MARGUSE-293896 format. One record per atom (N, C-alpha, C): residue number from 1; residue in one letter; atom name; y, z, x. Coordinates in steps of 0.2 Angstrom, whole numbers. Example, Ala and Ser with C-alpha at 12.3 -4.5 7.8 and 13.67 -1.06 7.14 Angstrom:
<rs>
i=1&aa=A&at=N&Y=-28&Z=39&X=66
i=1&aa=A&at=CA&Y=-22&Z=39&X=62
i=1&aa=A&at=C&Y=-16&Z=39&X=66
i=2&aa=S&at=N&Y=-11&Z=35&X=64
i=2&aa=S&at=CA&Y=-5&Z=36&X=68
i=2&aa=S&at=C&Y=0&Z=39&X=64
</rs>
This chain:
<rs>
i=1&aa=S&at=N&Y=33&Z=-67&X=27
i=1&aa=S&at=CA&Y=34&Z=-60&X=23
i=1&aa=S&at=C&Y=31&Z=-58&X=17
i=2&aa=A&at=N&Y=28&Z=-61&X=14
i=2&aa=A&at=CA&Y=25&Z=-58&X=8
i=2&aa=A&at=C&Y=21&Z=-65&X=5
i=3&aa=V&at=N&Y=14&Z=-62&X=2
i=3&aa=V&at=CA&Y=9&Z=-67&X=-1
i=3&aa=V&at=C&Y=6&Z=-65&X=-8
i=4&aa=S&at=N&Y=3&Z=-67&X=-10
i=4&aa=S&at=CA&Y=3&Z=-69&X=-18
i=4&aa=S&at=C&Y=-5&Z=-73&X=-21
i=5&aa=C&at=N&Y=-10&Z=-69&X=-23
i=5&aa=C&at=CA&Y=-16&Z=-75&X=-23
i=5&aa=C&at=C&Y=-19&Z=-75&X=-29
i=6&aa=S&at=N&Y=-20&Z=-81&X=-33
i=6&aa=S&at=CA&Y=-25&Z=-81&X=-39
i=6&aa=S&at=C&Y=-30&Z=-87&X=-39
i=7&aa=P&at=N&Y=-35&Z=-89&X=-40
i=7&aa=P&at=CA&Y=-40&Z=-93&X=-40
i=7&aa=P&at=C&Y=-38&Z=-102&X=-40
i=8&aa=T&at=N&Y=-29&Z=-100&X=-42
i=8&aa=T&at=CA&Y=-28&Z=-109&X=-43
i=8&aa=T&at=C&Y=-23&Z=-108&X=-40
i=9&aa=L&at=N&Y=-17&Z=-103&X=-36
i=9&aa=L&at=CA&Y=-12&Z=-105&X=-36
i=9&aa=L&at=C&Y=-12&Z=-99&X=-29
i=10&aa=I&at=N&Y=-9&Z=-99&X=-23
i=10&aa=I&at=CA&Y=-7&Z=-94&X=-19
i=10&aa=I&at=C&Y=1&Z=-98&X=-15
i=11&aa=S&at=N&Y=4&Z=-91&X=-17
i=11&aa=S&at=CA&Y=14&Z=-91&X=-15
i=11&aa=S&at=C&Y=12&Z=-87&X=-11
i=12&aa=A&at=N&Y=19&Z=-89&X=-7
i=12&aa=A&at=CA&Y=20&Z=-86&X=1
i=12&aa=A&at=C&Y=27&Z=-87&X=1
i=13&aa=G&at=N&Y=31&Z=-79&X=3
i=13&aa=G&at=CA&Y=39&Z=-78&X=3
i=13&aa=G&at=C&Y=40&Z=-78&X=9
i=14&aa=N&at=N&Y=46&Z=-80&X=13
i=14&aa=N&at=CA&Y=48&Z=-78&X=21
i=14&aa=N&at=C&Y=57&Z=-76&X=20
i=15&aa=D&at=N&Y=57&Z=-73&X=25
i=15&aa=D&at=CA&Y=62&Z=-70&X=28
i=15&aa=D&at=C&Y=69&Z=-74&X=26
i=16&aa=F&at=N&Y=69&Z=-80&X=25
i=16&aa=F&at=CA&Y=76&Z=-84&X=22
i=16&aa=F&at=C&Y=75&Z=-83&X=14
i=17&aa=G&at=N&Y=71&Z=-81&X=11
i=17&aa=G&at=CA&Y=70&Z=-78&X=3
i=17&aa=G&at=C&Y=66&Z=-87&X=1
i=18&aa=S&at=N&Y=65&Z=-91&X=4
i=18&aa=S&at=CA&Y=60&Z=-97&X=2
i=18&aa=S&at=C&Y=53&Z=-95&X=0
i=19&aa=I&at=N&Y=51&Z=-99&X=-6
i=19&aa=I&at=CA&Y=45&Z=-97&X=-9
i=19&aa=I&at=C&Y=41&Z=-104&X=-7
i=20&aa=F&at=N&Y=35&Z=-103&X=-7
i=20&aa=F&at=CA&Y=30&Z=-107&X=-8
i=20&aa=F&at=C&Y=24&Z=-108&X=-9
i=21&aa=L&at=N&Y=23&Z=-113&X=-14
i=21&aa=L&at=CA&Y=17&Z=-114&X=-18
i=21&aa=L&at=C&Y=13&Z=-117&X=-16
i=22&aa=Y&at=N&Y=4&Z=-116&X=-17
i=22&aa=Y&at=CA&Y=-2&Z=-119&X=-12
i=22&aa=Y&at=C&Y=-6&Z=-119&X=-18
i=23&aa=R&at=N&Y=-9&Z=-125&X=-20
i=23&aa=R&at=CA&Y=-16&Z=-125&X=-24
i=23&aa=R&at=C&Y=-21&Z=-125&X=-19
i=24&aa=P&at=N&Y=-27&Z=-120&X=-19
i=24&aa=P&at=CA&Y=-33&Z=-120&X=-18
i=24&aa=P&at=C&Y=-38&Z=-127&X=-18
i=25&aa=R&at=N&Y=-37&Z=-129&X=-27
i=25&aa=R&at=CA&Y=-40&Z=-135&X=-28
i=25&aa=R&at=C&Y=-40&Z=-140&X=-26
i=26&aa=E&at=N&Y=-35&Z=-142&X=-21
i=26&aa=E&at=CA&Y=-30&Z=-148&X=-19
i=26&aa=E&at=C&Y=-32&Z=-148&X=-14
i=27&aa=G&at=N&Y=-36&Z=-143&X=-8
i=27&aa=G&at=CA&Y=-35&Z=-143&X=-1
i=27&aa=G&at=C&Y=-28&Z=-140&X=3
i=28&aa=Y&at=N&Y=-27&Z=-136&X=-1
i=28&aa=Y&at=CA&Y=-22&Z=-130&X=1
i=28&aa=Y&at=C&Y=-16&Z=-135&X=2
i=29&aa=A&at=N&Y=-13&Z=-139&X=-2
i=29&aa=A&at=CA&Y=-9&Z=-143&X=-1
i=29&aa=A&at=C&Y=-1&Z=-139&X=-6
i=30&aa=Q&at=N&Y=4&Z=-139&X=1
i=30&aa=Q&at=CA&Y=9&Z=-138&X=-4
i=30&aa=Q&at=C&Y=11&Z=-139&X=-9
i=31&aa=S&at=N&Y=12&Z=-136&X=-16
i=31&aa=S&at=CA&Y=14&Z=-141&X=-22
i=31&aa=S&at=C&Y=23&Z=-139&X=-23
i=32&aa=A&at=N&Y=24&Z=-135&X=-21
i=32&aa=A&at=CA&Y=31&Z=-133&X=-25
i=32&aa=A&at=C&Y=33&Z=-129&X=-15
i=33&aa=K&at=N&Y=41&Z=-130&X=-16
i=33&aa=K&at=CA&Y=44&Z=-125&X=-11
i=33&aa=K&at=C&Y=52&Z=-123&X=-15
i=34&aa=F&at=N&Y=54&Z=-117&X=-16
i=34&aa=F&at=CA&Y=60&Z=-114&X=-19
i=34&aa=F&at=C&Y=65&Z=-112&X=-12
i=35&aa=K&at=N&Y=69&Z=-116&X=-12
i=35&aa=K&at=CA&Y=75&Z=-113&X=-6
i=35&aa=K&at=C&Y=77&Z=-106&X=-7
i=36&aa=G&at=N&Y=77&Z=-104&X=-1
i=36&aa=G&at=CA&Y=79&Z=-95&X=-2
i=36&aa=G&at=C&Y=86&Z=-96&X=-1
i=37&aa=E&at=N&Y=89&Z=-90&X=-3
i=37&aa=E&at=CA&Y=99&Z=-90&X=-3
i=37&aa=E&at=C&Y=99&Z=-83&X=3
i=38&aa=G&at=N&Y=94&Z=-84&X=9
i=38&aa=G&at=CA&Y=97&Z=-79&X=11
i=38&aa=G&at=C&Y=93&Z=-72&X=13
i=39&aa=A&at=N&Y=91&Z=-69&X=7
i=39&aa=A&at=CA&Y=90&Z=-64&X=9
i=39&aa=A&at=C&Y=81&Z=-64&X=6
i=40&aa=P&at=N&Y=77&Z=-59&X=13
i=40&aa=P&at=CA&Y=70&Z=-61&X=11
i=40&aa=P&at=C&Y=65&Z=-59&X=6
i=41&aa=C&at=N&Y=62&Z=-61&X=5
i=41&aa=C&at=CA&Y=56&Z=-60&X=1
i=41&aa=C&at=C&Y=53&Z=-54&X=2
i=42&aa=T&at=N&Y=53&Z=-50&X=-1
i=42&aa=T&at=CA&Y=50&Z=-43&X=0
i=42&aa=T&at=C&Y=43&Z=-43&X=-4
i=43&aa=S&at=N&Y=41&Z=-46&X=-9
i=43&aa=S&at=CA&Y=36&Z=-43&X=-12
i=43&aa=S&at=C&Y=35&Z=-50&X=-18
i=44&aa=L&at=N&Y=28&Z=-51&X=-17
i=44&aa=L&at=CA&Y=28&Z=-57&X=-24
i=44&aa=L&at=C&Y=20&Z=-54&X=-26
i=45&aa=V&at=N&Y=21&Z=-57&X=-35
i=45&aa=V&at=CA&Y=14&Z=-56&X=-40
i=45&aa=V&at=C&Y=14&Z=-61&X=-42
i=46&aa=Q&at=N&Y=7&Z=-65&X=-46
i=46&aa=Q&at=CA&Y=8&Z=-70&X=-50
i=46&aa=Q&at=C&Y=3&Z=-70&X=-55
i=47&aa=N&at=N&Y=3&Z=-73&X=-58
i=47&aa=N&at=CA&Y=-3&Z=-76&X=-62
i=47&aa=N&at=C&Y=-5&Z=-82&X=-59
i=48&aa=D&at=N&Y=-7&Z=-86&X=-66
i=48&aa=D&at=CA&Y=-9&Z=-93&X=-63
i=48&aa=D&at=C&Y=-2&Z=-97&X=-66
i=49&aa=R&at=N&Y=4&Z=-95&X=-70
i=49&aa=R&at=CA&Y=8&Z=-98&X=-73
i=49&aa=R&at=C&Y=14&Z=-97&X=-71
i=50&aa=L&at=N&Y=14&Z=-90&X=-68
i=50&aa=L&at=CA&Y=22&Z=-88&X=-64
i=50&aa=L&at=C&Y=23&Z=-84&X=-59
i=51&aa=V&at=N&Y=25&Z=-87&X=-55
i=51&aa=V&at=CA&Y=27&Z=-82&X=-48
i=51&aa=V&at=C&Y=32&Z=-76&X=-48
i=52&aa=M&at=N&Y=31&Z=-73&X=-47
i=52&aa=M&at=CA&Y=36&Z=-64&X=-48
i=52&aa=M&at=C&Y=39&Z=-64&X=-42
i=53&aa=A&at=N&Y=44&Z=-64&X=-38
i=53&aa=A&at=CA&Y=45&Z=-63&X=-31
i=53&aa=A&at=C&Y=52&Z=-58&X=-31
i=54&aa=G&at=N&Y=51&Z=-52&X=-27
i=54&aa=G&at=CA&Y=57&Z=-45&X=-25
i=54&aa=G&at=C&Y=59&Z=-48&X=-18
i=55&aa=F&at=N&Y=66&Z=-47&X=-19
i=55&aa=F&at=CA&Y=69&Z=-49&X=-12
i=55&aa=F&at=C&Y=73&Z=-43&X=-9
i=56&aa=G&at=N&Y=76&Z=-43&X=-6
i=56&aa=G&at=CA&Y=81&Z=-40&X=-1
i=56&aa=G&at=C&Y=86&Z=-39&X=-4
i=57&aa=S&at=N&Y=89&Z=-42&X=-7
i=57&aa=S&at=CA&Y=95&Z=-42&X=-10
i=57&aa=S&at=C&Y=94&Z=-39&X=-17
i=58&aa=G&at=N&Y=88&Z=-36&X=-20
i=58&aa=G&at=CA&Y=89&Z=-31&X=-24
i=58&aa=G&at=C&Y=86&Z=-37&X=-32
i=59&aa=H&at=N&Y=87&Z=-41&X=-30
i=59&aa=H&at=CA&Y=85&Z=-48&X=-37
i=59&aa=H&at=C&Y=76&Z=-48&X=-36
i=60&aa=I&at=N&Y=75&Z=-49&X=-43
i=60&aa=I&at=CA&Y=70&Z=-53&X=-45
i=60&aa=I&at=C&Y=69&Z=-60&X=-48
i=61&aa=R&at=N&Y=65&Z=-63&X=-45
i=61&aa=R&at=CA&Y=67&Z=-71&X=-46
i=61&aa=R&at=C&Y=59&Z=-72&X=-50
i=62&aa=M&at=N&Y=60&Z=-77&X=-55
i=62&aa=M&at=CA&Y=51&Z=-80&X=-59
i=62&aa=M&at=C&Y=52&Z=-88&X=-58
i=63&aa=Y&at=N&Y=47&Z=-89&X=-56
i=63&aa=Y&at=CA&Y=47&Z=-98&X=-55
i=63&aa=Y&at=C&Y=40&Z=-99&X=-59
i=64&aa=R&at=N&Y=42&Z=-103&X=-62
i=64&aa=R&at=CA&Y=36&Z=-106&X=-65
i=64&aa=R&at=C&Y=31&Z=-110&X=-63
i=65&aa=A&at=N&Y=27&Z=-110&X=-62
i=65&aa=A&at=CA&Y=21&Z=-114&X=-57
i=65&aa=A&at=C&Y=18&Z=-122&X=-59
i=66&aa=D&at=N&Y=21&Z=-119&X=-66
i=66&aa=D&at=CA&Y=16&Z=-126&X=-70
i=66&aa=D&at=C&Y=21&Z=-134&X=-71
i=67&aa=I&at=N&Y=29&Z=-131&X=-69
i=67&aa=I&at=CA&Y=33&Z=-137&X=-70
i=67&aa=I&at=C&Y=38&Z=-135&X=-63
i=68&aa=N&at=N&Y=36&Z=-131&X=-59
i=68&aa=N&at=CA&Y=38&Z=-130&X=-53
i=68&aa=N&at=C&Y=46&Z=-128&X=-53
i=69&aa=E&at=N&Y=50&Z=-123&X=-56
i=69&aa=E&at=CA&Y=56&Z=-121&X=-60
i=69&aa=E&at=C&Y=58&Z=-115&X=-57
i=70&aa=L&at=N&Y=64&Z=-112&X=-55
i=70&aa=L&at=CA&Y=67&Z=-106&X=-58
i=70&aa=L&at=C&Y=68&Z=-107&X=-63
i=71&aa=T&at=N&Y=64&Z=-99&X=-66
i=71&aa=T&at=CA&Y=64&Z=-98&X=-73
i=71&aa=T&at=C&Y=70&Z=-93&X=-75
i=72&aa=V&at=N&Y=68&Z=-89&X=-71
i=72&aa=V&at=CA&Y=73&Z=-82&X=-73
i=72&aa=V&at=C&Y=76&Z=-78&X=-66
i=73&aa=E&at=N&Y=82&Z=-75&X=-67
i=73&aa=E&at=CA&Y=85&Z=-71&X=-61
i=73&aa=E&at=C&Y=85&Z=-65&X=-62
i=74&aa=I&at=N&Y=84&Z=-57&X=-61
i=74&aa=I&at=CA&Y=86&Z=-52&X=-62
i=74&aa=I&at=C&Y=90&Z=-49&X=-58
i=75&aa=A&at=N&Y=95&Z=-45&X=-59
i=75&aa=A&at=CA&Y=100&Z=-43&X=-53
i=75&aa=A&at=C&Y=96&Z=-37&X=-55
i=76&aa=A&at=N&Y=90&Z=-32&X=-52
i=76&aa=A&at=CA&Y=86&Z=-28&X=-55
i=76&aa=A&at=C&Y=87&Z=-22&X=-52
i=77&aa=H&at=N&Y=91&Z=-22&X=-43
i=77&aa=H&at=CA&Y=91&Z=-16&X=-41
i=77&aa=H&at=C&Y=97&Z=-17&X=-37
i=78&aa=A&at=N&Y=99&Z=-11&X=-34
i=78&aa=A&at=CA&Y=104&Z=-9&X=-31
i=78&aa=A&at=C&Y=104&Z=-11&X=-23
i=79&aa=R&at=N&Y=99&Z=-10&X=-21
i=79&aa=R&at=CA&Y=94&Z=-11&X=-14
i=79&aa=R&at=C&Y=87&Z=-17&X=-14
i=80&aa=A&at=N&Y=86&Z=-14&X=-9
i=80&aa=A&at=CA&Y=79&Z=-22&X=-8
i=80&aa=A&at=C&Y=75&Z=-17&X=-13
i=81&aa=V&at=N&Y=70&Z=-25&X=-16
i=81&aa=V&at=CA&Y=65&Z=-24&X=-20
i=81&aa=V&at=C&Y=59&Z=-21&X=-16
i=82&aa=M&at=N&Y=56&Z=-15&X=-16
i=82&aa=M&at=CA&Y=49&Z=-15&X=-9
i=82&aa=M&at=C&Y=44&Z=-15&X=-11
i=83&aa=A&at=N&Y=43&Z=-16&X=-17
i=83&aa=A&at=CA&Y=37&Z=-19&X=-21
i=83&aa=A&at=C&Y=37&Z=-19&X=-29
i=84&aa=L&at=N&Y=31&Z=-24&X=-30
i=84&aa=L&at=CA&Y=31&Z=-28&X=-38
i=84&aa=L&at=C&Y=22&Z=-27&X=-39
i=85&aa=D&at=N&Y=22&Z=-25&X=-46
i=85&aa=D&at=CA&Y=17&Z=-26&X=-48
i=85&aa=D&at=C&Y=14&Z=-28&X=-57
i=86&aa=Y&at=N&Y=10&Z=-33&X=-56
i=86&aa=Y&at=CA&Y=11&Z=-37&X=-64
i=86&aa=Y&at=C&Y=5&Z=-36&X=-67
i=87&aa=Q&at=N&Y=5&Z=-35&X=-72
i=87&aa=Q&at=CA&Y=0&Z=-30&X=-76
i=87&aa=Q&at=C&Y=-3&Z=-37&X=-82
i=88&aa=E&at=N&Y=-8&Z=-39&X=-80
i=88&aa=E&at=CA&Y=-11&Z=-46&X=-85
i=88&aa=E&at=C&Y=-11&Z=-43&X=-94
i=89&aa=S&at=N&Y=-15&Z=-39&X=-96
i=89&aa=S&at=CA&Y=-16&Z=-38&X=-101
i=89&aa=S&at=C&Y=-10&Z=-33&X=-105
i=90&aa=T&at=N&Y=-4&Z=-32&X=-101
i=90&aa=T&at=CA&Y=0&Z=-31&X=-105
i=90&aa=T&at=C&Y=7&Z=-34&X=-104
i=91&aa=E&at=N&Y=6&Z=-37&X=-99
i=91&aa=E&at=CA&Y=11&Z=-43&X=-96
i=91&aa=E&at=C&Y=17&Z=-39&X=-95
i=92&aa=F&at=N&Y=17&Z=-34&X=-91
i=92&aa=F&at=CA&Y=20&Z=-32&X=-88
i=92&aa=F&at=C&Y=22&Z=-32&X=-82
i=93&aa=L&at=N&Y=29&Z=-32&X=-79
i=93&aa=L&at=CA&Y=30&Z=-31&X=-72
i=93&aa=L&at=C&Y=33&Z=-27&X=-70
i=94&aa=A&at=N&Y=31&Z=-21&X=-65
i=94&aa=A&at=CA&Y=33&Z=-15&X=-64
i=94&aa=A&at=C&Y=36&Z=-17&X=-56
i=95&aa=S&at=N&Y=44&Z=-14&X=-54
i=95&aa=S&at=CA&Y=47&Z=-14&X=-48
i=95&aa=S&at=C&Y=50&Z=-8&X=-45
i=96&aa=C&at=N&Y=50&Z=-7&X=-39
i=96&aa=C&at=CA&Y=55&Z=-2&X=-37
i=96&aa=C&at=C&Y=58&Z=-4&X=-31
i=97&aa=S&at=N&Y=61&Z=1&X=-29
i=97&aa=S&at=CA&Y=66&Z=-2&X=-25
i=97&aa=S&at=C&Y=67&Z=4&X=-19
i=98&aa=A&at=N&Y=72&Z=3&X=-15
i=98&aa=A&at=CA&Y=74&Z=10&X=-11
i=98&aa=A&at=C&Y=79&Z=13&X=-15
i=99&aa=D&at=N&Y=81&Z=10&X=-19
i=99&aa=D&at=CA&Y=87&Z=13&X=-22
i=99&aa=D&at=C&Y=85&Z=18&X=-27
i=100&aa=Q&at=N&Y=77&Z=19&X=-27
i=100&aa=Q&at=CA&Y=76&Z=27&X=-30
i=100&aa=Q&at=C&Y=76&Z=26&X=-39
i=101&aa=Q&at=N&Y=75&Z=20&X=-39
i=101&aa=Q&at=CA&Y=74&Z=15&X=-46
i=101&aa=Q&at=C&Y=68&Z=12&X=-49
i=102&aa=V&at=N&Y=64&Z=15&X=-54
i=102&aa=V&at=CA&Y=57&Z=12&X=-53
i=102&aa=V&at=C&Y=58&Z=7&X=-61
i=103&aa=F&at=N&Y=58&Z=3&X=-65
i=103&aa=F&at=CA&Y=57&Z=-2&X=-68
i=103&aa=F&at=C&Y=52&Z=-5&X=-71
i=104&aa=V&at=N&Y=50&Z=-5&X=-79
i=104&aa=V&at=CA&Y=45&Z=-9&X=-78
i=104&aa=V&at=C&Y=47&Z=-15&X=-87
i=105&aa=W&at=N&Y=47&Z=-20&X=-84
i=105&aa=W&at=CA&Y=48&Z=-26&X=-89
i=105&aa=W&at=C&Y=44&Z=-30&X=-92
i=106&aa=S&at=N&Y=47&Z=-31&X=-98
i=106&aa=S&at=CA&Y=40&Z=-34&X=-104
i=106&aa=S&at=C&Y=42&Z=-42&X=-100
i=107&aa=I&at=N&Y=36&Z=-47&X=-98
i=107&aa=I&at=CA&Y=38&Z=-54&X=-95
i=107&aa=I&at=C&Y=36&Z=-57&X=-103
i=108&aa=P&at=N&Y=40&Z=-61&X=-104
i=108&aa=P&at=CA&Y=38&Z=-69&X=-109
i=108&aa=P&at=C&Y=32&Z=-74&X=-107
i=109&aa=S&at=N&Y=31&Z=-77&X=-112
i=109&aa=S&at=CA&Y=25&Z=-81&X=-111
i=109&aa=S&at=C&Y=28&Z=-88&X=-108
i=110&aa=F&at=N&Y=36&Z=-88&X=-109
i=110&aa=F&at=CA&Y=39&Z=-94&X=-107
i=110&aa=F&at=C&Y=37&Z=-102&X=-109
i=111&aa=T&at=N&Y=33&Z=-100&X=-116
i=111&aa=T&at=CA&Y=31&Z=-107&X=-119
i=111&aa=T&at=C&Y=37&Z=-110&X=-124
i=112&aa=S&at=N&Y=41&Z=-106&X=-126
i=112&aa=S&at=CA&Y=47&Z=-107&X=-129
i=112&aa=S&at=C&Y=53&Z=-104&X=-126
i=113&aa=K&at=N&Y=58&Z=-107&X=-130
i=113&aa=K&at=CA&Y=64&Z=-105&X=-128
i=113&aa=K&at=C&Y=67&Z=-97&X=-132
i=114&aa=S&at=N&Y=60&Z=-95&X=-140
i=114&aa=S&at=CA&Y=61&Z=-91&X=-142
i=114&aa=S&at=C&Y=55&Z=-86&X=-138
i=115&aa=H&at=N&Y=52&Z=-89&X=-133
i=115&aa=H&at=CA&Y=45&Z=-84&X=-131
i=115&aa=H&at=C&Y=49&Z=-84&X=-123
i=116&aa=S&at=N&Y=56&Z=-83&X=-122
i=116&aa=S&at=CA&Y=59&Z=-82&X=-114
i=116&aa=S&at=C&Y=61&Z=-76&X=-113
i=117&aa=T&at=N&Y=62&Z=-71&X=-117
i=117&aa=T&at=CA&Y=67&Z=-65&X=-115
i=117&aa=T&at=C&Y=62&Z=-60&X=-112
i=118&aa=I&at=N&Y=66&Z=-57&X=-107
i=118&aa=I&at=CA&Y=65&Z=-53&X=-102
i=118&aa=I&at=C&Y=67&Z=-46&X=-105
i=119&aa=N&at=N&Y=64&Z=-41&X=-107
i=119&aa=N&at=CA&Y=67&Z=-31&X=-107
i=119&aa=N&at=C&Y=65&Z=-30&X=-103
i=120&aa=C&at=N&Y=68&Z=-24&X=-104
i=120&aa=C&at=CA&Y=66&Z=-19&X=-97
i=120&aa=C&at=C&Y=63&Z=-14&X=-104
i=121&aa=V&at=N&Y=58&Z=-12&X=-103
i=121&aa=V&at=CA&Y=51&Z=-8&X=-106
i=121&aa=V&at=C&Y=54&Z=-1&X=-105
i=122&aa=F&at=N&Y=54&Z=0&X=-96
i=122&aa=F&at=CA&Y=54&Z=9&X=-96
i=122&aa=F&at=C&Y=59&Z=8&X=-89
i=123&aa=S&at=N&Y=62&Z=11&X=-88
i=123&aa=S&at=CA&Y=67&Z=14&X=-82
i=123&aa=S&at=C&Y=67&Z=21&X=-80
i=124&aa=T&at=N&Y=68&Z=23&X=-71
i=124&aa=T&at=CA&Y=69&Z=29&X=-72
i=124&aa=T&at=C&Y=71&Z=30&X=-66
i=125&aa=T&at=N&Y=74&Z=37&X=-64
i=125&aa=T&at=CA&Y=76&Z=36&X=-55
i=125&aa=T&at=C&Y=69&Z=41&X=-53
i=126&aa=V&at=N&Y=69&Z=41&X=-46
i=126&aa=V&at=CA&Y=66&Z=45&X=-45
i=126&aa=V&at=C&Y=68&Z=50&X=-39
i=127&aa=E&at=N&Y=71&Z=55&X=-41
i=127&aa=E&at=CA&Y=76&Z=58&X=-36
i=127&aa=E&at=C&Y=73&Z=60&X=-29
i=128&aa=N&at=N&Y=78&Z=58&X=-25
i=128&aa=N&at=CA&Y=76&Z=60&X=-16
i=128&aa=N&at=C&Y=70&Z=57&X=-15
i=129&aa=K&at=N&Y=71&Z=49&X=-15
i=129&aa=K&at=CA&Y=64&Z=47&X=-13
i=129&aa=K&at=C&Y=66&Z=40&X=-13
i=130&aa=I&at=N&Y=63&Z=37&X=-8
i=130&aa=I&at=CA&Y=63&Z=29&X=-7
i=130&aa=I&at=C&Y=59&Z=28&X=-9
i=131&aa=C&at=N&Y=57&Z=23&X=-13
i=131&aa=C&at=CA&Y=52&Z=19&X=-18
i=131&aa=C&at=C&Y=48&Z=16&X=-12
i=132&aa=T&at=N&Y=42&Z=15&X=-11
i=132&aa=T&at=CA&Y=40&Z=10&X=-7
i=132&aa=T&at=C&Y=34&Z=6&X=-10
i=133&aa=G&at=N&Y=31&Z=9&X=-14
i=133&aa=G&at=CA&Y=25&Z=5&X=-18
i=133&aa=G&at=C&Y=23&Z=6&X=-25
i=134&aa=I&at=N&Y=22&Z=2&X=-30
i=134&aa=I&at=CA&Y=21&Z=2&X=-38
i=134&aa=I&at=C&Y=12&Z=0&X=-40
i=135&aa=A&at=N&Y=10&Z=3&X=-43
i=135&aa=A&at=CA&Y=4&Z=-1&X=-46
i=135&aa=A&at=C&Y=3&Z=3&X=-53
i=136&aa=F&at=N&Y=1&Z=-2&X=-56
i=136&aa=F&at=CA&Y=-2&Z=-1&X=-65
i=136&aa=F&at=C&Y=-10&Z=3&X=-63
i=137&aa=I&at=N&Y=-11&Z=9&X=-67
i=137&aa=I&at=CA&Y=-18&Z=11&X=-69
i=137&aa=I&at=C&Y=-21&Z=12&X=-74
i=138&aa=G&at=N&Y=-24&Z=8&X=-75
i=138&aa=G&at=CA&Y=-27&Z=7&X=-82
i=138&aa=G&at=C&Y=-20&Z=3&X=-85
i=139&aa=D&at=N&Y=-20&Z=4&X=-94
i=139&aa=D&at=CA&Y=-16&Z=1&X=-97
i=139&aa=D&at=C&Y=-10&Z=4&X=-98
i=140&aa=T&at=N&Y=-11&Z=12&X=-97
i=140&aa=T&at=CA&Y=-6&Z=17&X=-99
i=140&aa=T&at=C&Y=-1&Z=21&X=-93
i=141&aa=K&at=N&Y=-3&Z=19&X=-87
i=141&aa=K&at=CA&Y=0&Z=25&X=-81
i=141&aa=K&at=C&Y=3&Z=19&X=-75
i=142&aa=L&at=N&Y=6&Z=23&X=-71
i=142&aa=L&at=CA&Y=11&Z=18&X=-66
i=142&aa=L&at=C&Y=12&Z=22&X=-60
i=143&aa=A&at=N&Y=10&Z=19&X=-55
i=143&aa=A&at=CA&Y=9&Z=25&X=-48
i=143&aa=A&at=C&Y=13&Z=23&X=-45
i=144&aa=V&at=N&Y=18&Z=29&X=-41
i=144&aa=V&at=CA&Y=24&Z=25&X=-37
i=144&aa=V&at=C&Y=23&Z=28&X=-32
i=145&aa=S&at=N&Y=21&Z=27&X=-24
i=145&aa=S&at=CA&Y=21&Z=29&X=-18
i=145&aa=S&at=C&Y=31&Z=29&X=-14
i=146&aa=S&at=N&Y=30&Z=33&X=-12
i=146&aa=S&at=CA&Y=37&Z=36&X=-9
i=146&aa=S&at=C&Y=37&Z=34&X=0
i=147&aa=Y&at=N&Y=43&Z=33&X=3
i=147&aa=Y&at=CA&Y=43&Z=34&X=9
i=147&aa=Y&at=C&Y=43&Z=41&X=14
i=148&aa=E&at=N&Y=38&Z=43&X=19
i=148&aa=E&at=CA&Y=38&Z=47&X=22
i=148&aa=E&at=C&Y=36&Z=55&X=14
i=149&aa=D&at=N&Y=32&Z=52&X=11
i=149&aa=D&at=CA&Y=29&Z=58&X=6
i=149&aa=D&at=C&Y=20&Z=57&X=5
i=150&aa=E&at=N&Y=18&Z=64&X=6
i=150&aa=E&at=CA&Y=12&Z=62&X=3
i=150&aa=E&at=C&Y=10&Z=62&X=-2
i=151&aa=E&at=N&Y=14&Z=63&X=-8
i=151&aa=E&at=CA&Y=12&Z=63&X=-17
i=151&aa=E&at=C&Y=15&Z=56&X=-18
i=152&aa=V&at=N&Y=9&Z=57&X=-22
i=152&aa=V&at=CA&Y=12&Z=49&X=-28
i=152&aa=V&at=C&Y=14&Z=51&X=-34
i=153&aa=T&at=N&Y=20&Z=50&X=-38
i=153&aa=T&at=CA&Y=22&Z=50&X=-43
i=153&aa=T&at=C&Y=19&Z=47&X=-47
i=154&aa=V&at=N&Y=15&Z=48&X=-54
i=154&aa=V&at=CA&Y=13&Z=44&X=-60
i=154&aa=V&at=C&Y=17&Z=46&X=-66
i=155&aa=F&at=N&Y=18&Z=40&X=-69
i=155&aa=F&at=CA&Y=20&Z=40&X=-75
i=155&aa=F&at=C&Y=15&Z=38&X=-81
i=156&aa=H&at=N&Y=16&Z=40&X=-86
i=156&aa=H&at=CA&Y=9&Z=41&X=-93
i=156&aa=H&at=C&Y=16&Z=38&X=-98
i=157&aa=R&at=N&Y=12&Z=33&X=-100
i=157&aa=R&at=CA&Y=15&Z=30&X=-105
i=157&aa=R&at=C&Y=11&Z=32&X=-112
i=158&aa=T&at=N&Y=14&Z=33&X=-116
i=158&aa=T&at=CA&Y=12&Z=36&X=-123
i=158&aa=T&at=C&Y=11&Z=30&X=-129
</rs>
């Protein structure tokens, strides 16, 4: 139900919430599987070391691809996570949900315990809209799309 790719890793999530990792340089062999917990995987983003997955339960889970381990789980939203976007340059993860909430999370490097804290750096409610898509625009803007809405809401970071 969701897929994300980088030059060194492909991640896929299914309707049971399982996450599968594949290595293109190794003949697309499956390198890891994380068992789901019943809620479908609704969105995936990644970099070369971290897979970030949104679920129908409202959770966001982060998996370390280098050690094949579930590293973090955030009870992020009251409804399904509809979309995620990750911005490598700022190390921010954006999430939106049918609960009308938008969050931006600061993602650590996870290189040590002192670099393993996730912080919410921005949150807002998009009134009377079911948020369905999210994307960073450069380093200072965030766009949010909504169900049955022709307009895109743009937030600007100062």
